[in-house]
PQR file of N, CA, C, O and H, with PARSE charges and radii, in Angstrom:
ATOM      1  N   UNK A   1       9.501  32.765-122.537 -0.4000 1.5000
ATOM      2  CA  UNK A   1      10.593  32.884-123.475 -0.0000 2.0000
ATOM      3  C   UNK A   1      10.075  32.924-124.907  0.5500 1.7000
ATOM      4  O   UNK A   1      10.527  33.742-125.708 -0.5500 1.4000
ATOM      5  N   UNK A   2       9.134  32.052-125.232 -0.4000 1.5000
ATOM      6  CA  UNK A   2       8.688  31.985-126.615 -0.0000 2.0000
ATOM      7  C   UNK A   2       7.950  33.232-127.052  0.5500 1.7000
ATOM      8  O   UNK A   2       8.102  33.665-128.195 -0.5500 1.4000
ATOM      9  H   UNK A   2       8.767  31.387-124.582  0.4000 1.0000
ATOM     10  N   UNK A   3       7.157  33.821-126.179 -0.4000 1.5000
ATOM     11  CA  UNK A   3       6.439  35.028-126.547 -0.0000 2.0000
ATOM     12  C   UNK A   3       7.407  36.162-126.867  0.5500 1.7000
ATOM     13  O   UNK A   3       7.246  36.845-127.879 -0.5500 1.4000
ATOM     14  H   UNK A   3       7.033  33.470-125.251  0.4000 1.0000
ATOM     15  N   UNK A   4       8.396  36.368-126.027 -0.4000 1.5000
ATOM     16  CA  UNK A   4       9.390  37.411-126.250 -0.0000 2.0000
ATOM     17  C   UNK A   4      10.185  37.128-127.525  0.5500 1.7000
ATOM     18  O   UNK A   4      10.435  38.041-128.313 -0.5500 1.4000
ATOM     19  H   UNK A   4       8.527  35.813-125.206  0.4000 1.0000
ATOM     20  N   UNK A   5      10.579  35.884-127.732 -0.4000 1.5000
ATOM     21  CA  UNK A   5      11.330  35.525-128.939 -0.0000 2.0000
ATOM     22  C   UNK A   5      10.482  35.772-130.190  0.5500 1.7000
ATOM     23  O   UNK A   5      10.984  36.279-131.193 -0.5500 1.4000
ATOM     24  H   UNK A   5      10.376  35.142-127.092  0.4000 1.0000
ATOM     25  N   UNK A   6       9.201  35.413-130.127 -0.4000 1.5000
ATOM     26  CA  UNK A   6       8.296  35.646-131.257 -0.0000 2.0000
ATOM     27  C   UNK A   6       8.171  37.145-131.554  0.5500 1.7000
ATOM     28  O   UNK A   6       8.202  37.553-132.715 -0.5500 1.4000
ATOM     29  H   UNK A   6       8.793  35.002-129.312  0.4000 1.0000
ATOM     30  N   UNK A   7       8.032  37.953-130.519 -0.4000 1.5000
ATOM     31  CA  UNK A   7       7.935  39.408-130.706 -0.0000 2.0000
ATOM     32  C   UNK A   7       9.219  39.951-131.335  0.5500 1.7000
ATOM     33  O   UNK A   7       9.161  40.807-132.218 -0.5500 1.4000
ATOM     34  H   UNK A   7       8.006  37.622-129.576  0.4000 1.0000
ATOM     35  N   UNK A   8      10.365  39.466-130.891 -0.4000 1.5000
ATOM     36  CA  UNK A   8      11.654  39.904-131.426 -0.0000 2.0000
ATOM     37  C   UNK A   8      11.768  39.532-132.907  0.5500 1.7000
ATOM     38  O   UNK A   8      12.227  40.338-133.716 -0.5500 1.4000
ATOM     39  H   UNK A   8      10.413  38.771-130.173  0.4000 1.0000
ATOM     40  N   UNK A   9      11.348  38.305-133.261 -0.4000 1.5000
ATOM     41  CA  UNK A   9      11.364  37.874-134.654 -0.0000 2.0000
ATOM     42  C   UNK A   9      10.479  38.776-135.519  0.5500 1.7000
ATOM     43  O   UNK A   9      10.878  39.201-136.603 -0.5500 1.4000
ATOM     44  H   UNK A   9      10.975  37.651-132.603  0.4000 1.0000
ATOM     45  N   UNK A  10       9.277  39.060-135.023 -0.4000 1.5000
ATOM     46  CA  UNK A  10       8.355  39.904-135.786 -0.0000 2.0000
ATOM     47  C   UNK A  10       8.893  41.323-135.936  0.5500 1.7000
ATOM     48  O   UNK A  10       8.788  41.912-137.012 -0.5500 1.4000
ATOM     49  H   UNK A  10       8.953  38.715-134.142  0.4000 1.0000
ATOM     50  N   UNK A  11       9.461  41.871-134.887 -0.4000 1.5000
ATOM     51  CA  UNK A  11       9.985  43.238-134.926 -0.0000 2.0000
ATOM     52  C   UNK A  11      11.100  43.360-135.959  0.5500 1.7000
ATOM     53  O   UNK A  11      11.169  44.351-136.686 -0.5500 1.4000
ATOM     54  H   UNK A  11       9.547  41.392-134.013  0.4000 1.0000
ATOM     55  N   UNK A  12      11.965  42.366-136.026 -0.4000 1.5000
ATOM     56  CA  UNK A  12      13.100  42.403-136.954 -0.0000 2.0000
ATOM     57  C   UNK A  12      12.786  41.731-138.289  0.5500 1.7000
ATOM     58  O   UNK A  12      13.615  41.725-139.199 -0.5500 1.4000
ATOM     59  H   UNK A  12      11.910  41.561-135.436  0.4000 1.0000
ATOM     60  N   UNK A  13      11.580  41.163-138.401 -0.4000 1.5000
ATOM     61  CA  UNK A  13      11.117  40.510-139.619 -0.0000 2.0000
ATOM     62  C   UNK A  13      12.098  39.416-140.078  0.5500 1.7000
ATOM     63  O   UNK A  13      12.408  39.293-141.263 -0.5500 1.4000
ATOM     64  H   UNK A  13      10.906  41.168-137.662  0.4000 1.0000
ATOM     65  N   UNK A  14      12.565  38.645-139.123 -0.4000 1.5000
ATOM     66  CA  UNK A  14      13.487  37.544-139.419 -0.0000 2.0000
ATOM     67  C   UNK A  14      13.334  36.476-138.334  0.5500 1.7000
ATOM     68  O   UNK A  14      13.002  36.796-137.193 -0.5500 1.4000
ATOM     69  H   UNK A  14      12.313  38.745-138.160  0.4000 1.0000
ATOM     70  N   UNK A  15      13.572  35.222-138.683 -0.4000 1.5000
ATOM     71  CA  UNK A  15      13.503  34.127-137.717 -0.0000 2.0000
ATOM     72  C   UNK A  15      14.871  33.942-137.077  0.5500 1.7000
ATOM     73  O   UNK A  15      15.841  33.599-137.753 -0.5500 1.4000
ATOM     74  H   UNK A  15      13.841  34.963-139.611  0.4000 1.0000
ATOM     75  N   UNK A  16      14.942  34.170-135.777 -0.4000 1.5000
ATOM     76  CA  UNK A  16      16.180  33.978-135.023 -0.0000 2.0000
ATOM     77  C   UNK A  16      16.200  32.565-134.456  0.5500 1.7000
ATOM     78  O   UNK A  16      15.156  32.015-134.102 -0.5500 1.4000
ATOM     79  H   UNK A  16      14.154  34.448-135.228  0.4000 1.0000
ATOM     80  N   UNK A  17      17.369  31.990-134.373 -0.4000 1.5000
ATOM     81  CA  UNK A  17      17.528  30.669-133.782 -0.0000 2.0000
ATOM     82  C   UNK A  17      17.667  30.817-132.273  0.5500 1.7000
ATOM     83  O   UNK A  17      18.507  31.569-131.779 -0.5500 1.4000
ATOM     84  H   UNK A  17      18.217  32.436-134.660  0.4000 1.0000
ATOM     85  N   UNK A  18      16.829  30.089-131.560 -0.4000 1.5000
ATOM     86  CA  UNK A  18      16.856  30.148-130.101 -0.0000 2.0000
ATOM     87  C   UNK A  18      17.672  28.976-129.562  0.5500 1.7000
ATOM     88  O   UNK A  18      17.393  27.816-129.867 -0.5500 1.4000
ATOM     89  H   UNK A  18      16.146  29.479-131.962  0.4000 1.0000
ATOM     90  N   UNK A  19      18.692  29.301-128.753 -0.4000 1.5000
ATOM     91  CA  UNK A  19      19.581  28.303-128.164 -0.0000 2.0000
ATOM     92  C   UNK A  19      19.376  28.321-126.662  0.5500 1.7000
ATOM     93  O   UNK A  19      19.331  29.385-126.046 -0.5500 1.4000
ATOM     94  H   UNK A  19      18.918  30.243-128.506  0.4000 1.0000
ATOM     95  N   UNK A  20      19.250  27.130-126.070 -0.4000 1.5000
ATOM     96  CA  UNK A  20      19.093  27.029-124.618 -0.0000 2.0000
ATOM     97  C   UNK A  20      20.041  25.962-124.094  0.5500 1.7000
ATOM     98  O   UNK A  20      20.182  24.896-124.692 -0.5500 1.4000
ATOM     99  H   UNK A  20      19.286  26.266-126.571  0.4000 1.0000
ATOM    100  N   UNK A  21      20.685  26.255-122.981 -0.4000 1.5000
ATOM    101  CA  UNK A  21      21.559  25.292-122.312 -0.0000 2.0000
ATOM    102  C   UNK A  21      21.127  25.172-120.863  0.5500 1.7000
ATOM    103  O   UNK A  21      20.787  26.170-120.227 -0.5500 1.4000
ATOM    104  H   UNK A  21      20.571  27.121-122.495  0.4000 1.0000
ATOM    105  N   UNK A  22      21.139  23.973-120.348 -0.4000 1.5000
ATOM    106  CA  UNK A  22      20.754  23.762-118.956 -0.0000 2.0000
ATOM    107  C   UNK A  22      21.228  22.413-118.473  0.5500 1.7000
ATOM    108  O   UNK A  22      21.650  21.573-119.268 -0.5500 1.4000
ATOM    109  H   UNK A  22      21.415  23.163-120.865  0.4000 1.0000
ATOM    110  N   UNK A  23      21.161  22.201-117.152 -0.4000 1.5000
ATOM    111  CA  UNK A  23      21.682  20.956-116.598 -0.0000 2.0000
ATOM    112  C   UNK A  23      20.735  20.247-115.634  0.5500 1.7000
ATOM    113  O   UNK A  23      21.103  19.228-115.048 -0.5500 1.4000
ATOM    114  H   UNK A  23      20.819  22.883-116.506  0.4000 1.0000
ATOM    115  N   UNK A  24      19.539  20.762-115.464 -0.4000 1.5000
ATOM    116  CA  UNK A  24      18.660  20.132-114.471 -0.0000 2.0000
ATOM    117  C   UNK A  24      17.207  20.087-114.941  0.5500 1.7000
ATOM    118  O   UNK A  24      16.850  20.648-115.977 -0.5500 1.4000
ATOM    119  H   UNK A  24      19.240  21.590-115.940  0.4000 1.0000
ATOM    120  N   UNK A  25      16.392  19.413-114.158 -0.4000 1.5000
ATOM    121  CA  UNK A  25      14.991  19.197-114.513 -0.0000 2.0000
ATOM    122  C   UNK A  25      14.222  20.499-114.735  0.5500 1.7000
ATOM    123  O   UNK A  25      13.316  20.543-115.567 -0.5500 1.4000
ATOM    124  H   UNK A  25      16.682  18.957-113.317  0.4000 1.0000
ATOM    125  N   UNK A  26      14.568  21.553-114.006 -0.4000 1.5000
ATOM    126  CA  UNK A  26      13.831  22.802-114.192 -0.0000 2.0000
ATOM    127  C   UNK A  26      14.149  23.463-115.540  0.5500 1.7000
ATOM    128  O   UNK A  26      13.500  24.442-115.907 -0.5500 1.4000
ATOM    129  H   UNK A  26      15.304  21.517-113.330  0.4000 1.0000
ATOM    130  N   UNK A  27      15.129  22.949-116.275 -0.4000 1.5000
ATOM    131  CA  UNK A  27      15.493  23.486-117.590 -0.0000 2.0000
ATOM    132  C   UNK A  27      14.835  22.727-118.744  0.5500 1.7000
ATOM    133  O   UNK A  27      14.951  23.151-119.894 -0.5500 1.4000
ATOM    134  H   UNK A  27      15.657  22.154-115.976  0.4000 1.0000
ATOM    135  N   UNK A  28      14.152  21.622-118.465 -0.4000 1.5000
ATOM    136  CA  UNK A  28      13.648  20.746-119.518 -0.0000 2.0000
ATOM    137  C   UNK A  28      12.736  21.447-120.514  0.5500 1.7000
ATOM    138  O   UNK A  28      12.919  21.295-121.722 -0.5500 1.4000
ATOM    139  H   UNK A  28      14.058  21.278-117.531  0.4000 1.0000
ATOM    140  N   UNK A  29      11.774  22.199-120.042 -0.4000 1.5000
ATOM    141  CA  UNK A  29      10.849  22.875-120.952 -0.0000 2.0000
ATOM    142  C   UNK A  29      11.600  23.840-121.856  0.5500 1.7000
ATOM    143  O   UNK A  29      11.353  23.893-123.061 -0.5500 1.4000
ATOM    144  H   UNK A  29      11.626  22.322-119.061  0.4000 1.0000
ATOM    145  N   UNK A  30      12.511  24.597-121.275 -0.4000 1.5000
ATOM    146  CA  UNK A  30      13.311  25.548-122.062 -0.0000 2.0000
ATOM    147  C   UNK A  30      14.115  24.808-123.135  0.5500 1.7000
ATOM    148  O   UNK A  30      14.148  25.241-124.287 -0.5500 1.4000
ATOM    149  H   UNK A  30      12.712  24.554-120.296  0.4000 1.0000
ATOM    150  N   UNK A  31      14.756  23.708-122.773 -0.4000 1.5000
ATOM    151  CA  UNK A  31      15.568  22.948-123.720 -0.0000 2.0000
ATOM    152  C   UNK A  31      14.722  22.386-124.853  0.5500 1.7000
ATOM    153  O   UNK A  31      15.151  22.381-126.008 -0.5500 1.4000
ATOM    154  H   UNK A  31      14.730  23.356-121.837  0.4000 1.0000
ATOM    155  N   UNK A  32      13.536  21.916-124.532 -0.4000 1.5000
ATOM    156  CA  UNK A  32      12.659  21.326-125.537 -0.0000 2.0000
ATOM    157  C   UNK A  32      12.033  22.376-126.451  0.5500 1.7000
ATOM    158  O   UNK A  32      11.740  22.083-127.610 -0.5500 1.4000
ATOM    159  H   UNK A  32      13.188  21.920-123.595  0.4000 1.0000
ATOM    160  N   UNK A  33      11.826  23.571-125.959 -0.4000 1.5000
ATOM    161  CA  UNK A  33      11.201  24.624-126.754 -0.0000 2.0000
ATOM    162  C   UNK A  33      12.196  25.364-127.646  0.5500 1.7000
ATOM    163  O   UNK A  33      11.796  25.991-128.628 -0.5500 1.4000
ATOM    164  H   UNK A  33      12.064  23.809-125.017  0.4000 1.0000
ATOM    165  N   UNK A  34      13.463  25.299-127.323 -0.4000 1.5000
ATOM    166  CA  UNK A  34      14.482  26.002-128.107 -0.0000 2.0000
ATOM    167  C   UNK A  34      14.690  25.313-129.457  0.5500 1.7000
ATOM    168  O   UNK A  34      14.388  24.131-129.616 -0.5500 1.4000
ATOM    169  H   UNK A  34      13.788  24.790-126.526  0.4000 1.0000
ATOM    170  N   UNK A  35      15.203  26.060-130.410 -0.4000 1.5000
ATOM    171  CA  UNK A  35      15.571  25.464-131.695 -0.0000 2.0000
ATOM    172  C   UNK A  35      16.753  24.512-131.503  0.5500 1.7000
ATOM    173  O   UNK A  35      16.822  23.458-132.135 -0.5500 1.4000
ATOM    174  H   UNK A  35      15.448  27.021-130.280  0.4000 1.0000
ATOM    175  N   UNK A  36      17.674  24.895-130.630 -0.4000 1.5000
ATOM    176  CA  UNK A  36      18.825  24.060-130.273 -0.0000 2.0000
ATOM    177  C   UNK A  36      18.887  24.000-128.755  0.5500 1.7000
ATOM    178  O   UNK A  36      19.169  25.003-128.100 -0.5500 1.4000
ATOM    179  H   UNK A  36      17.617  25.751-130.116  0.4000 1.0000
ATOM    180  N   UNK A  37      18.624  22.835-128.203 -0.4000 1.5000
ATOM    181  CA  UNK A  37      18.690  22.642-126.757 -0.0000 2.0000
ATOM    182  C   UNK A  37      19.891  21.777-126.416  0.5500 1.7000
ATOM    183  O   UNK A  37      20.148  20.774-127.081 -0.5500 1.4000
ATOM    184  H   UNK A  37      18.394  22.020-128.736  0.4000 1.0000
ATOM    185  N   UNK A  38      20.628  22.163-125.377 -0.4000 1.5000
ATOM    186  CA  UNK A  38      21.812  21.408-124.967 -0.0000 2.0000
ATOM    187  C   UNK A  38      21.711  21.091-123.478  0.5500 1.7000
ATOM    188  O   UNK A  38      21.596  21.991-122.645 -0.5500 1.4000
ATOM    189  H   UNK A  38      20.419  22.978-124.837  0.4000 1.0000
ATOM    190  N   UNK A  39      21.756  19.808-123.158 -0.4000 1.5000
ATOM    191  CA  UNK A  39      21.769  19.366-121.768 -0.0000 2.0000
ATOM    192  C   UNK A  39      23.223  19.226-121.336  0.5500 1.7000
ATOM    193  O   UNK A  39      23.979  18.457-121.929 -0.5500 1.4000
ATOM    194  H   UNK A  39      21.850  19.077-123.835  0.4000 1.0000
ATOM    195  N   UNK A  40      23.614  19.964-120.310 -0.4000 1.5000
ATOM    196  CA  UNK A  40      24.980  19.963-119.798 -0.0000 2.0000
ATOM    197  C   UNK A  40      25.056  18.940-118.665  0.5500 1.7000
ATOM    198  O   UNK A  40      24.176  18.912-117.804 -0.5500 1.4000
ATOM    199  H   UNK A  40      23.000  20.589-119.828  0.4000 1.0000
ATOM    200  N   UNK A  41      26.102  18.094-118.651 -0.4000 1.5000
ATOM    201  CA  UNK A  41      26.193  17.105-117.575 -0.0000 2.0000
ATOM    202  C   UNK A  41      26.432  17.759-116.218  0.5500 1.7000
ATOM    203  O   UNK A  41      26.930  18.880-116.120 -0.5500 1.4000
ATOM    204  H   UNK A  41      26.816  18.117-119.350  0.4000 1.0000
ATOM    205  N   UNK A  42      26.064  17.030-115.193 -0.4000 1.5000
ATOM    206  CA  UNK A  42      26.313  17.476-113.822 -0.0000 2.0000
ATOM    207  C   UNK A  42      27.809  17.342-113.526  0.5500 1.7000
ATOM    208  O   UNK A  42      28.550  16.763-114.321 -0.5500 1.4000
ATOM    209  H   UNK A  42      25.660  16.119-115.272  0.4000 1.0000
ATOM    210  N   UNK A  43      28.248  17.871-112.395 -0.4000 1.5000
ATOM    211  CA  UNK A  43      29.677  17.872-112.066 -0.0000 2.0000
ATOM    212  C   UNK A  43      30.287  16.480-111.992  0.5500 1.7000
ATOM    213  O   UNK A  43      31.492  16.328-112.188 -0.5500 1.4000
ATOM    214  H   UNK A  43      27.646  18.342-111.750  0.4000 1.0000
ATOM    215  N   UNK A  44      29.479  15.458-111.714 -0.4000 1.5000
ATOM    216  CA  UNK A  44      30.016  14.096-111.657 -0.0000 2.0000
ATOM    217  C   UNK A  44      30.026  13.419-113.030  0.5500 1.7000
ATOM    218  O   UNK A  44      30.405  12.254-113.150 -0.5500 1.4000
ATOM    219  H   UNK A  44      28.499  15.581-111.555  0.4000 1.0000
ATOM    220  N   UNK A  45      29.600  14.166-114.078 -0.4000 1.5000
ATOM    221  CA  UNK A  45      29.593  13.644-115.443 -0.0000 2.0000
ATOM    222  C   UNK A  45      28.292  12.985-115.858  0.5500 1.7000
ATOM    223  O   UNK A  45      28.111  12.667-117.033 -0.5500 1.4000
ATOM    224  H   UNK A  45      29.292  15.112-113.980  0.4000 1.0000
ATOM    225  N   UNK A  46      27.384  12.772-114.916 -0.4000 1.5000
ATOM    226  CA  UNK A  46      26.094  12.176-115.258 -0.0000 2.0000
ATOM    227  C   UNK A  46      25.140  13.262-115.781  0.5500 1.7000
ATOM    228  O   UNK A  46      25.367  14.457-115.592 -0.5500 1.4000
ATOM    229  H   UNK A  46      27.531  13.030-113.962  0.4000 1.0000
ATOM    230  N   UNK A  47      24.081  12.814-116.436 -0.4000 1.5000
ATOM    231  CA  UNK A  47      23.077  13.728-116.966 -0.0000 2.0000
ATOM    232  C   UNK A  47      21.778  13.588-116.187  0.5500 1.7000
ATOM    233  O   UNK A  47      21.412  12.489-115.772 -0.5500 1.4000
ATOM    234  H   UNK A  47      23.896  11.843-116.589  0.4000 1.0000
ATOM    235  N   UNK A  48      21.096  14.683-115.992 -0.4000 1.5000
ATOM    236  CA  UNK A  48      19.731  14.618-115.468 -0.0000 2.0000
ATOM    237  C   UNK A  48      18.905  13.844-116.484  0.5500 1.7000
ATOM    238  O   UNK A  48      19.130  13.984-117.687 -0.5500 1.4000
ATOM    239  H   UNK A  48      21.394  15.576-116.329  0.4000 1.0000
ATOM    240  N   UNK A  49      17.951  13.026-116.030 -0.4000 1.5000
ATOM    241  CA  UNK A  49      17.178  12.219-116.980 -0.0000 2.0000
ATOM    242  C   UNK A  49      16.274  13.088-117.854  0.5500 1.7000
ATOM    243  O   UNK A  49      15.363  13.755-117.363 -0.5500 1.4000
ATOM    244  H   UNK A  49      17.769  12.912-115.053  0.4000 1.0000
ATOM    245  N   UNK A  50      16.540  13.065-119.131 -0.4000 1.5000
ATOM    246  CA  UNK A  50      15.710  13.778-120.105 -0.0000 2.0000
ATOM    247  C   UNK A  50      15.685  12.919-121.360  0.5500 1.7000
ATOM    248  O   UNK A  50      16.707  12.753-122.025 -0.5500 1.4000
ATOM    249  H   UNK A  50      17.279  12.524-119.530  0.4000 1.0000
ATOM    250  N   UNK A  51      14.532  12.380-121.677 -0.4000 1.5000
ATOM    251  CA  UNK A  51      14.402  11.485-122.819 -0.0000 2.0000
ATOM    252  C   UNK A  51      13.846  12.252-124.013  0.5500 1.7000
ATOM    253  O   UNK A  51      12.664  12.141-124.339 -0.5500 1.4000
ATOM    254  H   UNK A  51      13.702  12.515-121.137  0.4000 1.0000
ATOM    255  N   UNK A  52      14.707  13.027-124.659 -0.4000 1.5000
ATOM    256  CA  UNK A  52      14.318  13.790-125.841 -0.0000 2.0000
ATOM    257  C   UNK A  52      15.497  13.777-126.804  0.5500 1.7000
ATOM    258  O   UNK A  52      16.521  14.410-126.546 -0.5500 1.4000
ATOM    259  H   UNK A  52      15.667  13.117-124.395  0.4000 1.0000
ATOM    260  N   UNK A  53      15.359  13.072-127.888 -0.4000 1.5000
ATOM    261  CA  UNK A  53      16.452  12.907-128.858 -0.0000 2.0000
ATOM    262  C   UNK A  53      16.834  14.220-129.543  0.5500 1.7000
ATOM    263  O   UNK A  53      17.920  14.318-130.113 -0.5500 1.4000
ATOM    264  H   UNK A  53      14.528  12.558-128.098  0.4000 1.0000
ATOM    265  N   UNK A  54      15.962  15.228-129.497 -0.4000 1.5000
ATOM    266  CA  UNK A  54      16.269  16.523-130.126 -0.0000 2.0000
ATOM    267  C   UNK A  54      17.227  17.356-129.294  0.5500 1.7000
ATOM    268  O   UNK A  54      17.872  18.266-129.814 -0.5500 1.4000
ATOM    269  H   UNK A  54      15.080  15.148-129.033  0.4000 1.0000
ATOM    270  N   UNK A  55      17.324  17.054-128.017 -0.4000 1.5000
ATOM    271  CA  UNK A  55      18.196  17.811-127.120 -0.0000 2.0000
ATOM    272  C   UNK A  55      19.592  17.199-127.169  0.5500 1.7000
ATOM    273  O   UNK A  55      19.773  16.009-126.909 -0.5500 1.4000
ATOM    274  H   UNK A  55      16.800  16.315-127.595  0.4000 1.0000
ATOM    275  N   UNK A  56      20.571  18.029-127.505 -0.4000 1.5000
ATOM    276  CA  UNK A  56      21.964  17.593-127.578 -0.0000 2.0000
ATOM    277  C   UNK A  56      22.530  17.434-126.176  0.5500 1.7000
ATOM    278  O   UNK A  56      21.980  17.967-125.212 -0.5500 1.4000
ATOM    279  H   UNK A  56      20.424  18.995-127.716  0.4000 1.0000
ATOM    280  N   UNK A  57      23.625  16.701-126.067 -0.4000 1.5000
ATOM    281  CA  UNK A  57      24.295  16.545-124.778 -0.0000 2.0000
ATOM    282  C   UNK A  57      25.707  17.110-124.872  0.5500 1.7000
ATOM    283  O   UNK A  57      26.471  16.750-125.767 -0.5500 1.4000
ATOM    284  H   UNK A  57      24.072  16.268-126.850  0.4000 1.0000
ATOM    285  N   UNK A  58      26.043  17.989-123.950 -0.4000 1.5000
ATOM    286  CA  UNK A  58      27.378  18.591-123.912 -0.0000 2.0000
ATOM    287  C   UNK A  58      28.393  17.531-123.511  0.5500 1.7000
ATOM    288  O   UNK A  58      28.056  16.549-122.849 -0.5500 1.4000
ATOM    289  H   UNK A  58      25.422  18.282-123.223  0.4000 1.0000
ATOM    290  N   UNK A  59      29.634  17.742-123.919 -0.4000 1.5000
ATOM    291  CA  UNK A  59      30.698  16.786-123.624 -0.0000 2.0000
ATOM    292  C   UNK A  59      31.255  16.947-122.215  0.5500 1.7000
ATOM    293  O   UNK A  59      31.766  15.988-121.636 -0.5500 1.4000
ATOM    294  H   UNK A  59      29.907  18.540-124.456  0.4000 1.0000
ATOM    295  N   UNK A  60      31.162  18.143-121.664 -0.4000 1.5000
ATOM    296  CA  UNK A  60      31.792  18.444-120.376 -0.0000 2.0000
ATOM    297  C   UNK A  60      30.775  19.069-119.418  0.5500 1.7000
ATOM    298  O   UNK A  60      29.805  19.683-119.863 -0.5500 1.4000
ATOM    299  H   UNK A  60      30.747  18.922-122.134  0.4000 1.0000
ATOM    300  N   UNK A  61      30.985  18.922-118.126 -0.4000 1.5000
ATOM    301  CA  UNK A  61      30.102  19.567-117.144 -0.0000 2.0000
ATOM    302  C   UNK A  61      30.443  21.041-116.945  0.5500 1.7000
ATOM    303  O   UNK A  61      31.513  21.508-117.337 -0.5500 1.4000
ATOM    304  H   UNK A  61      31.773  18.424-117.764  0.4000 1.0000
ATOM    305  N   UNK A  62      29.513  21.756-116.333 -0.4000 1.5000
ATOM    306  CA  UNK A  62      29.732  23.136-115.917 -0.0000 2.0000
ATOM    307  C   UNK A  62      30.070  24.095-117.047  0.5500 1.7000
ATOM    308  O   UNK A  62      29.684  23.874-118.195 -0.5500 1.4000
ATOM    309  H   UNK A  62      28.644  21.377-116.015  0.4000 1.0000
ATOM    310  N   UNK A  63      30.795  25.167-116.718 -0.4000 1.5000
ATOM    311  CA  UNK A  63      31.125  26.201-117.695 -0.0000 2.0000
ATOM    312  C   UNK A  63      31.878  25.673-118.917  0.5500 1.7000
ATOM    313  O   UNK A  63      31.699  26.181-120.024 -0.5500 1.4000
ATOM    314  H   UNK A  63      31.108  25.347-115.785  0.4000 1.0000
ATOM    315  N   UNK A  64      32.720  24.654-118.721 -0.4000 1.5000
ATOM    316  CA  UNK A  64      33.448  24.095-119.861 -0.0000 2.0000
ATOM    317  C   UNK A  64      32.469  23.471-120.863  0.5500 1.7000
ATOM    318  O   UNK A  64      32.664  23.577-122.073 -0.5500 1.4000
ATOM    319  H   UNK A  64      32.865  24.241-117.823  0.4000 1.0000
ATOM    320  N   UNK A  65      31.427  22.826-120.358 -0.4000 1.5000
ATOM    321  CA  UNK A  65      30.414  22.238-121.231 -0.0000 2.0000
ATOM    322  C   UNK A  65      29.612  23.288-121.975  0.5500 1.7000
ATOM    323  O   UNK A  65      29.306  23.128-123.157 -0.5500 1.4000
ATOM    324  H   UNK A  65      31.269  22.740-119.374  0.4000 1.0000
ATOM    325  N   UNK A  66      29.273  24.371-121.273 -0.4000 1.5000
ATOM    326  CA  UNK A  66      28.541  25.466-121.916 -0.0000 2.0000
ATOM    327  C   UNK A  66      29.406  26.085-123.017  0.5500 1.7000
ATOM    328  O   UNK A  66      28.947  26.290-124.141 -0.5500 1.4000
ATOM    329  H   UNK A  66      29.522  24.501-120.314  0.4000 1.0000
ATOM    330  N   UNK A  67      30.651  26.376-122.680 -0.4000 1.5000
ATOM    331  CA  UNK A  67      31.557  27.027-123.623 -0.0000 2.0000
ATOM    332  C   UNK A  67      31.809  26.156-124.851  0.5500 1.7000
ATOM    333  O   UNK A  67      31.714  26.638-125.980 -0.5500 1.4000
ATOM    334  H   UNK A  67      31.024  26.210-121.767  0.4000 1.0000
ATOM    335  N   UNK A  68      32.128  24.887-124.643 -0.4000 1.5000
ATOM    336  CA  UNK A  68      32.415  24.013-125.782 -0.0000 2.0000
ATOM    337  C   UNK A  68      31.175  23.811-126.654  0.5500 1.7000
ATOM    338  O   UNK A  68      31.289  23.711-127.876 -0.5500 1.4000
ATOM    339  H   UNK A  68      32.205  24.496-123.726  0.4000 1.0000
ATOM    340  N   UNK A  69      30.005  23.753-126.044 -0.4000 1.5000
ATOM    341  CA  UNK A  69      28.766  23.576-126.814 -0.0000 2.0000
ATOM    342  C   UNK A  69      28.476  24.795-127.681  0.5500 1.7000
ATOM    343  O   UNK A  69      28.130  24.657-128.855 -0.5500 1.4000
ATOM    344  H   UNK A  69      29.913  23.835-125.052  0.4000 1.0000
ATOM    345  N   UNK A  70      28.614  25.971-127.115 -0.4000 1.5000
ATOM    346  CA  UNK A  70      28.373  27.197-127.900 -0.0000 2.0000
ATOM    347  C   UNK A  70      29.388  27.299-129.036  0.5500 1.7000
ATOM    348  O   UNK A  70      29.022  27.658-130.155 -0.5500 1.4000
ATOM    349  H   UNK A  70      28.895  26.083-126.162  0.4000 1.0000
ATOM    350  N   UNK A  71      30.648  26.991-128.769 -0.4000 1.5000
ATOM    351  CA  UNK A  71      31.662  27.021-129.828 -0.0000 2.0000
ATOM    352  C   UNK A  71      31.329  26.044-130.928  0.5500 1.7000
ATOM    353  O   UNK A  71      31.507  26.344-132.108 -0.5500 1.4000
ATOM    354  H   UNK A  71      30.945  26.699-127.860  0.4000 1.0000
ATOM    355  N   UNK A  72      30.841  24.859-130.545 -0.4000 1.5000
ATOM    356  CA  UNK A  72      30.464  23.851-131.525 -0.0000 2.0000
ATOM    357  C   UNK A  72      29.287  24.324-132.370  0.5500 1.7000
ATOM    358  O   UNK A  72      29.291  24.164-133.591 -0.5500 1.4000
ATOM    359  H   UNK A  72      30.696  24.615-129.586  0.4000 1.0000
ATOM    360  N   UNK A  73      28.276  24.908-131.717 -0.4000 1.5000
ATOM    361  CA  UNK A  73      27.096  25.391-132.440 -0.0000 2.0000
ATOM    362  C   UNK A  73      27.471  26.475-133.447  0.5500 1.7000
ATOM    363  O   UNK A  73      26.950  26.501-134.562 -0.5500 1.4000
ATOM    364  H   UNK A  73      28.273  25.037-130.726  0.4000 1.0000
ATOM    365  N   UNK A  74      28.372  27.363-133.052 -0.4000 1.5000
ATOM    366  CA  UNK A  74      28.777  28.461-133.924 -0.0000 2.0000
ATOM    367  C   UNK A  74      30.015  28.153-134.753  0.5500 1.7000
ATOM    368  O   UNK A  74      30.545  29.030-135.435 -0.5500 1.4000
ATOM    369  H   UNK A  74      28.795  27.342-132.146  0.4000 1.0000
ATOM    370  N   UNK A  75      30.479  26.896-134.694 -0.4000 1.5000
ATOM    371  CA  UNK A  75      31.646  26.452-135.474 -0.0000 2.0000
ATOM    372  C   UNK A  75      32.878  27.315-135.199  0.5500 1.7000
ATOM    373  O   UNK A  75      33.588  27.725-136.117 -0.5500 1.4000
ATOM    374  H   UNK A  75      30.048  26.184-134.140  0.4000 1.0000
ATOM    375  N   UNK A  76      33.110  27.578-133.918 -0.4000 1.5000
ATOM    376  CA  UNK A  76      34.284  28.370-133.501 -0.0000 2.0000
ATOM    377  C   UNK A  76      35.353  27.401-133.024  0.5500 1.7000
ATOM    378  O   UNK A  76      35.056  26.442-132.312 -0.5500 1.4000
ATOM    379  H   UNK A  76      32.533  27.246-133.172  0.4000 1.0000
ATOM    380  N   UNK A  77      36.585  27.649-133.412 -0.4000 1.5000
ATOM    381  CA  UNK A  77      37.667  26.770-132.957 -0.0000 2.0000
ATOM    382  C   UNK A  77      38.452  27.395-131.848  0.5500 1.7000
ATOM    383  O   UNK A  77      39.400  26.792-131.347 -0.5500 1.4000
ATOM    384  H   UNK A  77      36.827  28.428-133.990  0.4000 1.0000
TER
END
């Protein structure tokens, strides 16, 4: 992901903000490497264990959590 993002930034000569959302352990590296990482809760409302204060936590599980997080990041009402 980072190599492609770096190439895209260089091609457009601008720094793009990288946003990543995920809900499980296989998403941890992506969440930590993004400029804005969001951990989405599991369907029971619990979070996969990730001890990184830079990674935000979504308020809702599943698609509702993804949607509300993106709206919050982009200040959409």
